[in-house]
Backbone bond lengths (Angstrom), bond angles and torsions (degrees), N, CA, C in turn:
res aa  C-N    CA-C-N  psi(-1)  N-CA   C-N-CA  omega(-1)  CA-C   N-CA-C  phi
1 M - - - 1.391 - - 1.583 113.16 -
2 D 1.300 102.34 -31.23 1.520 109.50 177.65 1.445 112.41 -59.45
3 K 1.227 119.72 -34.46 1.505 126.19 -178.82 1.505 106.70 -79.12
4 I 1.179 118.90 -35.54 1.545 119.64 178.67 1.564 104.01 -67.12
5 E 1.234 114.00 -51.14 1.446 118.42 -174.91 1.673 113.10 -58.37
6 I 1.357 108.48 -42.00 1.432 118.54 176.09 1.559 109.27 -64.98
7 I 1.306 119.83 -43.13 1.390 122.19 179.65 1.547 111.83 -69.34
8 M 1.400 118.17 -36.88 1.313 119.54 170.65 1.445 117.21 -66.82
9 F 1.237 111.99 -36.18 1.627 117.10 -178.87 1.520 103.44 -70.47
10 L 1.365 118.96 -42.21 1.459 121.81 177.28 1.535 112.98 -59.44
11 G 1.382 112.33 -47.44 1.371 121.97 -179.01 1.570 109.01 -62.81
12 L 1.316 115.98 -49.69 1.413 119.95 175.25 1.534 116.52 -58.20
13 S 1.396 111.22 -42.57 1.472 119.95 178.22 1.583 106.28 -63.27
14 G 1.260 116.55 -43.60 1.472 118.57 -179.81 1.542 111.75 -67.23
15 F 1.263 110.43 -39.31 1.549 111.33 174.10 1.449 112.78 -65.05
16 I 1.350 121.87 -37.37 1.434 126.38 -177.77 1.619 104.10 -68.40
17 M 1.431 112.52 -45.67 1.548 112.26 176.42 1.576 118.08 -58.28
18 F 1.401 108.90 -38.75 1.356 118.77 174.51 1.658 113.02 -61.84
19 L 1.190 115.35 -45.45 1.499 122.02 177.66 1.514 108.42 -67.20
20 F 1.337 117.65 -39.09 1.539 120.51 175.59 1.529 112.10 -59.45
21 F 1.324 112.43 -44.58 1.567 115.55 -170.66 1.564 102.86 -78.37
22 Y 1.361 117.47 -30.35 1.505 118.68 -175.04 1.470 105.14 -69.29
23 I 1.423 113.04 -47.61 1.533 116.20 176.48 1.380 113.86 -54.91
24 M 1.392 118.82 -44.20 1.498 122.83 -177.50 1.518 109.13 -62.68
25 K 1.385 113.60 -47.25 1.393 113.44 178.21 1.559 115.05 -61.72
26 R 1.268 116.38 -38.49 1.431 125.58 179.28 1.580 107.73 -62.87
27 E 1.304 112.85 -39.05 1.475 119.02 -178.33 1.502 113.22 -63.08
28 R 1.486 111.18 -39.03 1.376 117.37 -178.46 1.517 108.76 -66.72
29 V 1.384 113.50 -46.83 1.536 115.12 -177.97 1.556 109.46 -57.52
30 V 1.393 113.99 -40.88 1.460 119.44 -178.10 1.518 109.26 -65.13
31 E 1.316 118.86 -43.15 1.382 123.26 178.09 1.584 110.15 -60.63
32 S 1.290 114.28 -48.04 1.517 117.48 177.31 1.501 115.68 -58.07
33 K 1.386 115.30 -34.70 1.336 123.52 174.86 1.564 112.75 -70.59
34 I 1.394 114.30 -40.02 1.415 118.44 178.32 1.594 109.55 -65.69
35 S 1.330 116.26 -41.82 1.494 117.48 -178.83 1.412 108.23 -71.01
36 A 1.344 124.68 -37.75 1.437 122.20 172.30 1.573 111.14 -63.79
37 M 1.301 122.13 -35.45 1.513 121.10 171.32 1.605 111.36 -64.55
38 E 1.388 113.05 -38.06 1.541 111.39 -179.66 1.423 107.25 -66.78
39 L 1.390 122.62 -39.59 1.439 124.55 175.66 1.576 111.51 -57.31
40 S 1.331 112.43 -43.07 1.442 116.49 -175.10 1.642 105.49 -68.84
41 L 1.329 116.02 -40.17 1.537 117.23 178.11 1.458 113.94 -61.03
42 E 1.481 112.54 -40.41 1.472 112.94 178.36 1.543 111.27 -69.59
43 D 1.216 118.29 -35.77 1.484 119.83 169.49 1.442 116.57 -54.15
44 L 1.463 111.61 -52.10 1.496 118.63 178.13 1.549 107.22 -60.98
45 N 1.309 120.05 -43.44 1.528 115.72 177.70 1.494 112.28 -57.09
46 R 1.325 116.76 -45.23 1.456 121.80 178.43 1.507 112.49 -54.80
47 E 1.367 113.62 -42.52 1.387 121.45 -175.58 1.575 111.45 -69.62
48 V 1.321 110.98 -42.47 1.428 117.90 177.25 1.574 108.50 -60.56
49 Y 1.333 118.10 -44.80 1.428 122.69 -176.92 1.624 104.64 -61.80
50 N 1.344 120.01 -46.13 1.458 123.40 -177.51 1.533 108.49 -60.72
51 L 1.428 113.29 -43.40 1.395 116.33 -176.70 1.569 110.75 -68.53
52 K 1.283 116.51 -35.19 1.532 117.90 173.88 1.615 109.94 -60.81
53 K 1.287 113.32 -42.75 1.433 114.25 -178.63 1.539 109.47 -66.74
54 E 1.296 120.52 -39.01 1.463 124.09 174.98 1.438 114.23 -60.42
55 I 1.431 115.75 -40.63 1.332 117.11 175.02 1.622 117.84 -65.81
56 K 1.253 114.88 -37.21 1.465 126.69 170.66 1.556 106.85 -57.69
57 K 1.343 117.40 -49.22 1.410 119.85 -177.26 1.482 109.73 -65.16
58 I 1.331 117.18 -45.96 1.489 122.68 -179.84 1.578 107.02 -60.24
59 N 1.380 120.52 -44.87 1.323 118.36 174.31 1.543 121.21 -63.29
60 S 1.301 109.62 -29.54 1.488 116.17 171.44 1.528 110.00 -73.85
61 D 1.241 116.52 -39.54 1.529 119.27 175.49 1.585 109.57 -64.95
62 E 1.309 118.66 -39.08 1.501 116.39 172.14 1.437 116.21 -62.94
63 T 1.405 114.93 -38.22 1.441 116.11 173.94 1.399 111.50 -68.61
64 I 1.317 124.32 -37.91 1.540 120.70 172.81 1.510 106.76 -62.12
65 K 1.319 124.95 -38.80 1.393 124.83 -174.68 1.608 106.95 -67.96
66 E 1.287 120.05 -38.36 1.462 126.78 173.11 1.520 108.22 -60.46
67 F 1.271 120.83 -48.96 1.411 125.08 173.46 1.538 112.60 -51.62
68 E 1.385 110.85 -52.31 1.431 118.96 179.31 1.583 113.68 -55.02
69 E 1.396 109.84 -46.78 1.523 112.64 176.31 1.559 116.27 -62.36
70 V 1.426 115.41 -35.26 1.331 118.55 175.63 1.536 112.01 -69.24
71 I 1.279 121.44 -38.49 1.457 124.16 177.21 1.493 110.70 -70.59
72 E 1.309 119.17 -32.14 1.482 121.77 174.38 1.516 109.78 -66.56
73 T 1.341 119.16 -42.98 1.469 120.53 175.78 1.453 112.56 -60.27
74 L 1.388 114.87 -43.08 1.480 121.10 178.12 1.496 113.35 -56.38
75 I 1.388 109.79 -44.05 1.493 121.15 -175.09 1.576 105.88 -64.42
76 Q 1.300 115.29 -48.63 1.450 118.92 177.05 1.556 115.99 -57.72
77 N 1.311 114.12 -39.90 1.442 120.91 175.65 1.465 112.51 -61.19
78 V 1.405 117.14 -48.84 1.320 121.74 -178.43 1.570 110.18 -63.54
79 K 1.285 120.00 -35.74 1.423 123.06 -179.47 1.562 109.94 -68.47
80 K 1.236 116.04 -36.51 1.530 121.89 173.88 1.409 107.91 -63.66
81 I 1.338 123.70 -47.42 1.395 126.47 178.82 1.558 110.17 -64.15
82 E 1.270 118.91 -41.37 1.469 121.97 -178.64 1.530 108.55 -65.01
83 E 1.408 116.62 -41.06 1.507 118.29 177.47 1.558 108.28 -63.54
84 K 1.309 115.31 -46.42 1.481 114.68 -178.11 1.618 110.06 -60.45
85 N 1.303 118.32 -38.53 1.461 119.95 179.21 1.493 111.69 -67.58
86 L 1.242 112.58 -38.71 1.600 118.97 175.47 1.471 108.10 -56.69
87 R 1.353 118.21 -55.57 1.489 123.70 174.90 1.479 111.58 -44.01
88 Q 1.333 113.53 -58.88 1.485 120.80 -178.54 1.525 111.87 -59.39
89 L 1.353 118.50 -38.82 1.434 119.85 179.07 1.608 107.58 -66.22
90 K 1.259 121.91 -43.41 1.449 125.08 -176.91 1.499 105.73 -67.50
91 E 1.372 122.73 -39.73 1.327 123.63 174.23 1.627 115.75 -59.23
92 M 1.236 108.48 -39.22 1.581 117.59 -178.17 1.467 104.81 -70.89
93 E 1.276 119.29 -42.40 1.586 125.71 179.81 1.382 104.69 -60.40
94 N 1.363 124.23 -48.61 1.489 122.56 -178.16 1.548 106.28 -64.86
95 R 1.252 122.23 -43.42 1.516 119.95 177.62 1.543 112.57 -59.89
96 L 1.216 111.14 -46.01 1.594 116.73 174.59 1.505 113.51 -51.35
97 F 1.419 114.07 -49.80 1.323 124.57 177.83 1.469 114.29 -55.29
98 S 1.298 114.92 -51.46 1.489 118.92 176.71 1.453 114.82 -63.21
99 I 1.382 115.37 -31.36 1.474 113.93 179.79 1.521 106.20 -78.96
100 Q 1.301 122.44 -34.96 1.450 120.04 175.14 1.662 110.56 -64.42
101 N 1.134 117.11 -36.87 1.526 119.33 173.27 1.482 112.38 -63.39
102 S 1.341 117.25 -44.66 1.518 117.11 177.44 1.538 111.28 -65.80
103 V 1.324 116.80 -38.70 1.429 118.97 -176.31 1.553 108.15 -68.65
104 K 1.447 114.84 -42.06 1.532 117.97 171.85 1.517 113.90 -52.85
105 N 1.446 114.20 -47.66 1.388 117.95 -175.97 1.537 107.20 -65.38
106 K 1.402 124.42 -37.45 1.449 119.45 -174.95 1.646 104.26 -75.33
107 I 1.331 120.45 -28.62 1.417 114.84 177.34 1.513 113.73 -76.02
108 V 1.230 116.16 -26.34 1.446 120.10 173.29 1.522 108.55 -72.27
109 D 1.352 114.99 -40.88 1.558 114.52 175.18 1.569 110.09 -63.32
110 Y 1.310 116.14 -43.69 1.444 117.10 176.10 1.509 116.72 -60.96
111 A 1.372 113.01 -34.11 1.390 114.65 170.45 1.448 119.78 -66.77
112 N 1.289 115.24 -24.99 1.501 128.03 175.81 1.515 111.22 -69.17
113 I 1.222 119.43 -25.38 1.460 126.03 -179.97 1.516 103.71 -69.62
114 N 1.342 116.49 121.61 1.480 116.55 176.19 1.496 109.37 -82.18
115 K 1.298 116.04 172.45 1.474 124.76 -175.46 1.481 111.06 -62.55
116 T 1.470 112.18 -37.59 1.502 111.90 -178.06 1.524 112.42 -68.21
117 D 1.288 117.98 -27.63 1.461 122.88 177.77 1.423 110.79 -71.97
118 E 1.327 120.69 -37.31 1.446 124.47 173.93 1.579 109.45 -67.04
119 Q 1.196 119.45 -40.25 1.469 120.53 -179.99 1.598 106.63 -65.29
120 R 1.251 114.70 -47.24 1.467 120.39 -176.03 1.580 107.78 -61.00
121 I 1.364 116.71 -40.38 1.469 124.44 179.33 1.549 109.23 -58.70
122 I 1.401 112.53 -51.31 1.402 118.10 -174.73 1.577 113.05 -67.84
123 N 1.371 111.76 -31.16 1.458 117.60 177.89 1.560 110.54 -66.78
124 L 1.311 112.59 -44.36 1.478 116.70 -172.36 1.514 105.97 -73.72
125 Y 1.383 123.84 -31.57 1.399 125.64 -179.32 1.475 104.21 -68.15
126 K 1.337 120.97 -44.95 1.425 126.24 178.38 1.521 114.53 -58.10
127 N 1.239 114.26 -25.06 1.439 121.93 -174.59 1.529 107.82 -96.38
128 G 1.305 117.58 8.85 1.485 123.84 173.25 1.474 118.13 89.10
129 Y 1.377 120.38 8.75 1.367 121.73 174.58 1.547 113.20 -73.11
130 S 1.363 108.10 144.56 1.629 109.43 -176.98 1.577 104.12 -80.68
131 V 1.321 115.22 176.92 1.462 122.09 179.27 1.487 110.58 -64.08
132 E 1.261 115.17 -46.54 1.543 125.57 179.73 1.590 108.63 -60.31
133 E 1.219 118.16 -43.95 1.429 118.22 175.90 1.420 114.10 -65.00
134 I 1.356 118.40 -41.79 1.494 122.19 -179.50 1.597 107.51 -66.60
135 S 1.315 117.06 -39.96 1.467 120.24 -178.87 1.518 106.71 -61.38
136 R 1.360 119.20 -42.95 1.459 118.01 -170.49 1.619 103.26 -77.50
137 E 1.187 120.12 -37.86 1.506 122.57 -179.13 1.488 113.55 -59.12
138 L 1.358 112.19 -49.13 1.534 117.88 -173.40 1.540 111.71 -95.31
139 R 1.398 117.52 -8.62 1.378 123.74 179.44 1.523 111.00 63.22
140 I 1.270 118.10 43.39 1.465 131.60 174.84 1.508 107.88 -114.65
141 P 1.403 115.98 141.00 1.424 115.18 177.43 1.480 115.85 -61.61
142 A 1.422 119.54 145.62 1.423 120.38 -175.86 1.575 115.43 -63.87
143 G 1.254 116.52 -23.55 1.551 117.00 169.86 1.408 112.13 -66.70
144 E 1.209 122.67 -40.50 1.435 124.29 -177.64 1.554 105.76 -64.53
145 V 1.321 116.14 -44.96 1.458 121.82 -175.39 1.563 107.27 -56.72
146 E 1.285 110.54 -51.48 1.470 117.90 -178.64 1.557 110.65 -60.96
147 L 1.305 115.60 -38.36 1.551 119.05 174.28 1.477 112.44 -56.17
148 V 1.295 115.83 -50.44 1.494 123.20 179.19 1.483 111.09 -59.34
149 I 1.349 119.33 -48.90 1.456 122.55 174.94 1.526 113.13 -57.65
150 K 1.247 117.02 -46.28 1.448 119.98 -179.67 1.510 111.52 -62.92
151 F 1.322 120.80 -38.61 1.397 120.69 -179.90 1.538 111.35 -67.16
152 Q 1.303 114.98 -30.94 1.429 119.15 -175.49 1.515 113.27 -74.26
153 S 1.391 113.23 -19.88 1.488 128.58 -179.71 1.552 112.98 41.19
154 F 1.201 114.64 81.03 1.587 122.58 -174.67 1.583 101.83 -81.12
């Protein structure tokens, strides 16, 4: 029995040694897998960090795009206002030009009245004739008669 006990003891010791080395080997495999997982987790964390940065950048780009859209809208509105103002300016220039022409024509007409007509207008006005009566009598437009009377300042 001694031999059987020794064999059993050696067999059990061998089995325990086998289990011990098997567990050690298995633990190394598990450790290598865990370290690989840690590296993967670190890579994932870095990737998440980079993605967050990209999202912030995209959000800021979207904000910039929104600002650009608002600015573009404002520019379009300013252009419309500018076009409207240019049309009004041209319209006012045309009116001013027509007023200048009419004033020039009246000045030319007034210049065509000779001194004797002026004296006759002044005499008739002093005698109590109205502007219309003087205009009919002398066959001179009423505006010219009024102009001569105004320049004489009675």
